C-alpha positions in Angstrom: -0.2 -0.1 0.0 3.2 2.2 -0.4 1.7 3.5 -3.7 -1.2 4.2 -2.3 0.1 6.2 0.4 2.5 8.5 -1.8 -0.6 9.4 -4.4 -2.9 10.0 -1.4 -0.3 12.8 0.4 0.9 14.1 -3.4 -2.5 14.6 -4.3 -4.0 16.3 -1.1 -2.0 19.0 -1.7 -2.5 19.3 -5.7 -4.2 22.3 -7.2 -6.9 21.3 -10.0 -5.8 19.0 -12.5 -4.7 19.2 -16.0 -8.2 18.9 -18.5 -7.9 15.7 -20.2 -9.8 15.3 -23.6 -11.6 12.6 -22.5 -13.2 11.6 -19.3 -16.9 10.8 -17.8 -18.3 14.1 -16.3 -22.0 12.8 -14.9 -24.9 12.9 -12.5 -27.5 11.3 -10.8 -30.8 12.9 -12.0 -33.5 11.7 -10.1 -37.3 11.3 -10.1 -38.0 9.7 -7.3 -40.9 11.7 -5.4 -39.6 14.3 -7.9 -36.4 15.1 -5.6 -34.3 16.6 -8.2 -37.1 16.5 -10.5 -40.1 17.6 -11.7 -40.8 20.3 -8.8 -44.6 20.1 -10.0 -47.1 17.8 -11.5 -48.7 17.6 -15.0 -52.7 17.8 -14.4 -52.7 20.0 -17.6 -51.0 21.3 -20.7 -49.1 24.1 -18.3 -47.9 21.7 -16.1 -46.2 19.8 -18.9 -45.1 22.8 -19.7 -43.7 23.8 -16.4 -41.9 20.4 -16.3 -40.4 20.6 -19.9 -39.1 24.2 -19.0 -37.9 23.3 -15.5 -36.0 20.0 -17.3 -34.3 22.2 -19.5 -33.2 24.7 -17.5 -31.8 22.2 -15.4 -29.4 20.2 -18.5 -28.3 24.1 -19.4 -26.8 24.6 -16.3 -25.1 20.8 -16.1 -23.9 21.5 -20.1 -22.5 25.1 -18.7 -20.0 23.2 -16.3 -19.6 20.5 -19.0 -21.6 17.9 -17.8 -21.5 15.0 -20.5 -23.7 12.3 -19.1 -27.0 12.2 -17.4 -28.2 9.6 -15.7 -32.2 9.7 -15.7 -34.0 7.4 -13.4 -36.5 5.7 -15.7 -37.4 2.7 -13.6 -38.3 4.3 -10.2 -40.3 1.8 -8.1 -41.6 -0.8 -10.6 -42.7 2.1 -11.8 -41.9 3.8 -15.3 -41.3 7.8 -16.5 -42.5 6.6 -20.3 -45.5 4.7 -21.8 -44.2 1.4 -20.7 -46.5 -1.9 -21.8 -45.2 -4.0 -18.2 -45.1 -1.3 -15.7 -47.3 1.9 -14.4 -46.5 5.2 -14.6 -44.3 6.6 -11.9 -46.6 9.1 -9.8 -43.8 11.7 -9.4 -44.9 13.1 -12.9 -48.8 13.2 -12.8 -49.2 13.2 -8.8 -51.6 10.5 -9.1 -49.2 7.0 -9.5 -50.3 5.1 -12.1 -51.8 7.9 -14.2 -50.3 9.2 -17.1 -48.4 13.0 -17.4 -50.0 13.3 -20.8 -46.7 13.8 -22.0 -43.1 10.8 -22.8 -40.6 12.6 -20.0 -37.9 9.7 -21.2 -38.3 10.7 -24.9 -38.0 14.4 -24.2 -35.0 14.1 -22.2 -33.3 12.1 -24.6 -33.9 14.8 -27.3 -33.1 17.5 -25.2 -29.9 15.7 -24.0 -28.5 14.9 -27.2 -29.7 18.7 -28.9 -26.9 20.0 -26.0 -24.3 17.0 -26.8 -25.1 15.0 -23.9 -25.3 11.1 -23.5 -28.7 10.2 -22.0 -28.2 6.7 -20.0 -31.7 5.2 -18.8 -31.1 4.9 -14.8 -32.9 1.7 -13.9 -33.5 0.5 -10.4 -33.3 -2.9 -10.3 -34.4 -4.7 -6.9 -36.6 -1.9 -4.5 -40.0 -2.0 -5.3 -41.1 0.2 -2.9 -43.8 -0.4 0.0 -45.4 -3.3 -0.4 -48.7 -1.7 -1.2 -47.4 0.9 -3.7 -49.3 0.2 -6.9 -45.5 -0.5 -8.6 -45.2 -3.5 -6.0 -49.0 -4.5 -5.7 -49.1 -4.8 -9.6 -45.8 -6.6 -9.8 -47.4 -9.2 -7.5 -50.6 -9.7 -8.8 -49.3 -10.2 -12.1 -45.6 -11.5 -11.6 -45.8 -12.7 -7.5 -42.6 -15.6 -8.0 -40.6 -12.6 -8.8 -41.4 -9.9 -5.7 -40.2 -10.9 -2.0 -41.5 -9.0 1.1 -38.6 -8.2 3.6 -40.7 -5.7 6.3 -42.8 -3.3 5.0 -41.2 -3.1 1.7 -41.0 -5.1 -1.6 -38.3 -6.2 -3.2 -37.6 -8.4 -6.7 -36.4 -11.9 -5.4 -32.9 -12.4 -6.8 -33.3 -15.8 -6.1 -36.2 -16.5 -8.8 -35.1 -17.5 -12.6 -37.9 -15.1 -13.5 -36.3 -11.9 -12.1 -33.4 -12.0 -14.4 -36.4 -12.1 -17.6 -38.7 -9.7 -16.1 -35.7 -6.8 -15.6 -34.0 -7.7 -19.0 -37.7 -7.3 -20.5 -37.8 -4.1 -18.9 -34.5 -3.1 -20.3 -34.9 -4.4 -23.6 -37.7 -2.2 -24.2 -36.2 0.9 -23.2 -33.5 0.0 -25.9 -35.6 -1.1 -28.4 -38.2 2.1 -28.3 -35.7 5.1 -27.3 -32.3 6.4 -28.7 -30.7 6.0 -24.8 -26.9 6.0 -24.8 -26.4 3.7 -22.2 -28.4 1.5 -19.4 -27.4 2.2 -15.8 -28.4 -1.0 -13.3 -28.9 0.8 -9.8 -29.6 -1.2 -6.7 -28.3 -4.4 -8.7 -27.9 -6.5 -5.5 -29.4 -8.3 -2.5 -31.2 -5.8 0.0 -28.7 -5.6 3.1 -31.5 -7.0 5.4 -31.9 -10.5 3.1 -31.9 -13.4 5.5 -29.8 -16.4 4.3 -26.9 -16.9 2.0 -26.6 -14.4 -0.5 -25.5 -16.3 -4.2 -23.0 -14.2 -6.1 -24.6 -16.4 -9.1 -28.1 -15.1 -8.7 -27.4 -11.4 -9.3 -24.9 -12.1 -12.3 -27.1 -14.1 -14.0 -29.6 -10.6 -14.2 -26.7 -8.7 -15.1 -25.9 -11.5 -18.1 -29.2 -11.7 -19.2 -29.6 -7.9 -19.9 -26.4 -7.5 -21.2 -27.1 -10.5 -23.6 -30.9 -8.5 -24.6 -29.5 -4.7 -24.7 -26.5 -5.9 -27.0 -28.9 -7.7 -29.4 -30.5 -5.2 -30.4 -28.1 -2.4 -30.0 -24.6 -2.8 -29.5 -23.6 0.4 -29.0 -26.0 1.3 -25.7 -22.8 1.4 -22.8 -24.1 -1.4 -19.9 -22.8 0.0 -16.5 -24.0 -0.4 -13.1 -23.5 1.5 -9.8 -22.0 -1.2 -7.1 -21.0 0.0 -3.0 -18.2 1.9 -3.3 -15.9 -1.0 -1.9 -15.5 -3.5 -3.9 -13.8 -5.9 -0.9 -11.6 -6.1 2.0 -8.1 -4.7 0.5 -4.9 -6.3 2.4 -4.4 -3.1 4.7 -8.3 -1.4 4.3 -10.8 -3.2 5.8 -14.6 -2.6 4.2 -15.7 -2.2 8.0 -18.9 -4.6 7.0 -19.8 -2.4 4.4 -18.8 -3.9 0.4 -20.4 -5.2 -2.4 -18.7 -8.6 -2.8 -19.0 -9.9 0.8 -22.7 -7.7 2.0 -25.0 -7.7 -0.6 -23.4 -10.5 -3.5 -22.2 -8.1 -5.9 -19.0 -9.2 -8.0 -18.6 -6.2 -10.0 -14.9 -6.7 -10.7 -16.2 -10.1 -11.9 -18.4 -8.2 -14.2 -15.8 -6.0 -15.7 -13.3 -9.4 -16.2 -16.2 -11.5 -18.1 -17.0 -8.5 -20.0 -20.2 -7.5 -19.0 -20.0 -3.7 -17.7 -18.9 -0.9 -19.8 -18.6 1.5 -17.2 -18.7 1.0 -13.3 -20.1 3.9 -11.2 -19.1 2.6 -7.7 -21.3 4.5 -5.2 -17.9 6.1 -3.0 -20.0 8.4 -0.8 -16.8 8.3 2.1 -14.2 10.1 2.6 -10.5 9.3 3.8 -9.1 5.8 4.3 -12.6 5.0 3.0 -12.4 6.6 -0.4 -8.6 6.8 -1.7 -7.5 3.0 -1.3 -11.1 1.9 -2.7 -10.5 4.2 -5.4 -7.4 2.8 -6.2 -8.7 -0.4 -5.9 -11.1 0.3 -8.7 -9.1 1.4 -11.1 -6.4 -1.5 -10.7 -9.1 -3.7 -11.7 -10.7 -1.7 -14.2 -10.1 -4.7 -17.1 -9.6 -1.9 -19.7 -13.3 -1.0 -18.6 -14.4 2.8 -17.9 -14.6 3.7 -14.1 -16.8 6.7 -13.3 -16.4 7.6 -9.1 -19.7 8.1 -7.6 -19.1 11.1 -5.5 -21.2 11.9 -2.1 -21.7 15.6 -3.6 -25.2 14.8 -1.2 -22.5 14.9 2.0 -21.5 18.6 2.0 -25.1 19.3 2.9 -25.4 20.1 6.6 -28.2 17.5 7.0 -26.4 14.7 5.5 -22.6 14.9 6.4 -21.5 18.8 6.8 -18.4 17.7 4.5 -16.0 20.7 3.8 -15.8 21.6 0.3 -11.8 20.5 0.3 -12.6 16.5 1.0 -14.2 16.9 -2.6 -11.8 18.8 -4.5 -9.4 15.9 -3.0 -11.6 13.7 -4.4 -12.0 14.9 -7.8 -8.1 15.5 -8.1 -7.3 12.0 -7.1 -9.9 10.4 -9.3 -8.5 12.6 -12.2 -4.9 11.6 -11.3 -6.0 7.8 -11.8 -8.1 8.4 -14.9 -11.6 8.0 -14.0 -14.9 10.3 -14.4 -17.0 11.4 -11.4 -20.4 11.4 -11.6 -22.5 13.4 -8.6 -25.0 12.3 -6.4 -27.2 13.8 -6.9 -28.2 16.8 -9.4 -30.2 18.8 -7.1 -27.0 19.6 -4.5 -24.8 20.5 -7.6 -27.1 22.5 -8.9 -27.9 24.2 -5.5 -23.8 24.8 -5.6 -24.5 23.6 -1.8 -20.6 24.9 -0.2 -20.0 26.1 -4.0 -20.0 22.6 -5.8 -20.8 24.2 -8.8 -18.5 27.3 -8.6 -15.6 24.3 -7.8 -17.1 22.2 -11.0 -17.1 25.2 -13.5 -13.0 25.5 -12.9 -12.2 21.8 -12.6 -14.4 20.8 -16.1 -13.6 24.1 -17.5 -13.1 22.7 -20.8 -15.3 19.9 -22.7 -14.2 16.3 -22.6 -15.4 13.8 -24.7 -16.8 10.5 -23.0 -14.0 7.3 -23.7 -15.1 4.9 -26.4 -16.2 1.6 -25.9 -13.6 0.2 -28.3 -14.0 -3.3 -27.3 -17.1 -3.6 -29.0 -16.1 -1.6 -31.8 -12.5 -0.1 -32.7 -13.2 1.1 -36.4 -13.0 5.0 -36.7 -15.5 6.7 -39.0 -14.0 8.1 -42.4 -12.6 12.1 -41.9 -15.8 14.5 -42.9 -14.9 15.7 -46.4 -15.8 19.1 -48.1 -15.3 21.5 -44.9 -15.9 25.5 -46.1 -16.1 28.4 -43.9 -18.1 31.4 -44.7 -16.9 34.5 -43.0 -19.8 37.4 -42.4 -19.8 40.4 -40.0 -21.7 38.3 -37.2 -19.2 35.1 -37.3 -18.3 32.1 -39.5 -20.7 29.5 -41.2 -19.0 26.1 -41.0 -20.2 23.1 -43.3 -18.9 20.2 -44.1 -19.6 17.0 -46.1 -20.5 14.0 -44.3 -18.0 10.5 -43.4 -18.5 7.0 -43.3 -19.5 5.1 -40.8 -17.9 1.9 -40.8 -19.5 0.7 -37.8 -23.0 -0.6 -37.3 -24.8 2.7 -35.1 -27.7 4.4 -36.6 -26.1 7.6 -37.3 -22.9 9.8 -37.1 -22.1 12.6 -35.0 -19.8 15.3 -35.3 -16.8 17.2 -33.1 -16.0 20.8 -34.3 -12.7 22.2 -32.9 -11.7 25.8 -33.5 -8.4 27.9 -32.8 -6.8 30.8 -33.6 -3.7 29.3 -34.2 -3.8 26.5 -37.5 -3.5 24.2 -37.9 -5.5 22.8 -34.9 -4.5 21.0 -32.9 -7.7 18.4 -31.7 -5.8 16.9 -28.9 -6.2 19.9 -26.8 -10.0 19.9 -25.1 -9.5 23.9 -25.0 -10.3 23.7 -28.8 -13.3 21.9 -28.3 -16.7 24.0 -29.2 -19.0 21.9 -29.9 -19.4 17.8 -29.2 -21.6 15.3 -30.4 -23.1 17.6 -33.0 -26.0 16.1 -34.9 -25.7 18.4 -38.3 -23.0 18.8 -40.6 -23.3 22.7 -39.9 -22.3 25.2 -37.4 -22.9 29.3 -37.0 -19.9 30.8 -35.2 -20.4 34.0 -33.2 -17.6 36.2 -33.6 -15.9 38.5 -31.3 -15.2 42.1 -32.0 -11.2 42.4 -31.7 -10.7 38.7 -31.4 -8.7 37.3 -34.6 -9.9 35.3 -36.8 -10.6 31.3 -36.3 -9.7 27.9 -38.0 -11.6 25.1 -37.8 -11.2 21.2 -37.6 -13.9 18.5 -37.6 -14.2 14.6 -36.9 -17.0 12.4 -37.1 -18.2 10.3 -34.1 -19.6 7.1 -33.9 -22.0 5.6 -31.5 -19.0 3.7 -29.6 -17.4 7.1 -29.5 -14.7 6.7 -32.0 -12.9 9.8 -33.5 -12.4 9.9 -37.0 -9.3 12.0 -38.2 -10.0 15.8 -38.8 -10.5 17.6 -41.9 -8.9 21.2 -41.1 -10.0 24.7 -42.5 -7.0 25.5 -44.9 -8.3 29.0 -45.9 -6.3 32.2 -45.0 -8.0 34.9 -43.4 -10.1 36.2 -46.2 -9.3 33.9 -48.6 -11.9 32.3 -51.3 -12.1 29.1 -51.3 -10.5 27.0 -53.3 -12.4 25.6 -56.5 -12.3 21.9 -56.8 -11.7 20.3 -60.0 -14.9 17.6 -60.9 -14.1 14.5 -62.0 -15.4 13.5 -65.7 -18.0 11.6 -67.0 -20.7 11.4 -69.7 -23.5 10.7 -67.2 -22.9 6.7 -67.7 -19.5 6.6 -67.3 -16.8 8.0 -65.1 -13.2 7.6 -65.6 -11.2 6.5 -62.5 -8.6 9.1 -61.8 -5.0 7.9 -61.7 -4.2 8.3 -58.2 -6.2 5.8 -57.2 -4.0 3.7 -54.7 -3.0 0.3 -56.1 -4.3 -2.1 -53.1 -7.9 0.0 -52.7 -10.2 -3.0 -53.0 -13.2 -1.3 -53.6 -14.3 1.9 -55.0 -17.3 3.5 -53.4 -19.8 6.4 -54.0 -21.3 8.1 -51.6 -23.9 11.9 -51.5 -22.3 14.7 -50.1 -23.4 13.7 -46.2 -21.5 10.5 -46.6 -23.9 7.6 -47.4 -23.1 5.1 -49.8 -24.6 5.6 -53.1 -23.1 2.6 -55.1 -20.1 0.3 -54.8 -17.5 -1.1 -57.2 -14.8 -3.3 -57.5 -11.8 -0.8 -58.2 -11.4 -0.7 -62.3 -10.2 2.1 -64.4 -13.8 3.0 -65.3 -17.1 2.8 -63.3 -20.9 2.6 -64.7 -22.5 5.2 -62.9 -25.7 5.1 -65.2 -28.1 3.6 -62.5 -27.1 7.0 -60.1 -30.1 9.7 -60.3 -28.6 13.4 -61.2 -26.9 15.0 -58.6 -23.2 15.8 -57.0 -21.3 13.0 -55.4 -17.8 12.0 -54.1 -15.9 8.8 -55.0 -13.7 7.2 -52.2 -11.7 4.1 -52.5 -11.9 1.3 -49.6 -9.0 -0.4 -48.6 -9.3 -4.3 -47.3 -7.8 -2.9 -43.6 -10.7 -0.4 -43.6 -8.9 2.9 -44.8 -10.5 4.7 -47.0 -9.8 7.6 -49.1 -11.7 10.7 -50.9 -10.4 10.4 -54.6 -12.5 13.6 -56.3 -16.0 15.0 -56.8 -18.4 14.3 -59.7 -21.4 15.9 -60.7 -23.9 13.6 -62.6 -26.4 15.8 -65.4 -27.8 13.9 -68.4 -28.8 15.3 -71.7 -32.9 15.5 -72.0 
């Protein structure tokens, strides 16, 4: 543990660490009882608008401090915040359990997060299903009595019933297939700590496997994560003091990483001192190449919770960043209320945007670079536009990262040059600040796995006109392939200007384009190893 002591005493005195380009910066956004949101009931159109506006304001403020991941509580206590075929509506929306609020909060939240360049992960509370006579628990007992167990006044999913894995997998499958979520986040995926009798790890792991298979079957780019107890197990020199994931509640979270069942882990490290730092190191040393995101007890800053000093959270942020971990705040309200200045601290700690680490273990073939970047200078600013790239994964669409700098060429390794992340269109307007130098730009494509392409960079001088491109010659039926085609290119691909494939040919000197409709196209080479190059543009216009 000498390594730990060195890291601890070094990092306790560090100022804000260097800004990484890749880092998960997340919050848990709770809908249970409206703890974080909503703050009113949707009785009518005005109530719906109020809920939507409140959520948008929260997302705007989180975006302002460069939060890039929202864990949105979607399954609450055997209740849902979307129209589910499996479970009733959560009562915090309409004020009446089981009653529709008149709109779809999950669908709306996904759209608003994506519009801001954020990921949304559907937060699924797995085992607790509320009070024994609450609507969610009561209906689940009626429809699926074998999956429910009573402990005191509370109802829980029964981890020892083989049907429980199928039921929870059905919920995750319903969300994954119906909505464009970026992740499924399992909470309370463990035995209740009050469970009497032996706790079998395999029962919980069976549920995790089933959820993983069902989610990845439909959308392999959707990340699976969970929030285990913040101490995985006892360490050689530091005891968990009876509260750890493996022994107390049968969560083999590090085993799930080893088996490849988790893409991210959000351990709930709501501790301080020796109950935090050695266990943070333990998670990182057993990450098996996956992403660890430290769950921070931000709520402990509140005087009625733990009354921590802000310096404790600051130290934890610095240590986890140096370890290569992301951070996630529990929960959104305490962060947004700026308890003891935590919001102001995060504005400094995360002062530059960050990309979410790619899930390269699922897909590592990055998209091809965008093409045809153009910059239009105006008195108000710059309008930049580019044509699309080619997605070489099985994702549904590409996103884009836009970089800008007064220096050329734009260095995409520097997060301070990021001006837009996960952008959904192929154009962007950038306001120009009076007296500031002209900006140069770079654009990269991003697939749903988080793989980033090589950049295309603007090459024009301050007010120089755009260089015109010579079009490839064709007669509307046959196109002559330019001589610069690489000899090892296996195929030729004709794409539209958004990068969508129109037709593919074996590499040859002339290709028959007579089946393509009139319009503008790009010709690209495609090599056996997946490399691609743009060979030129051509326009098809036939005589009538």
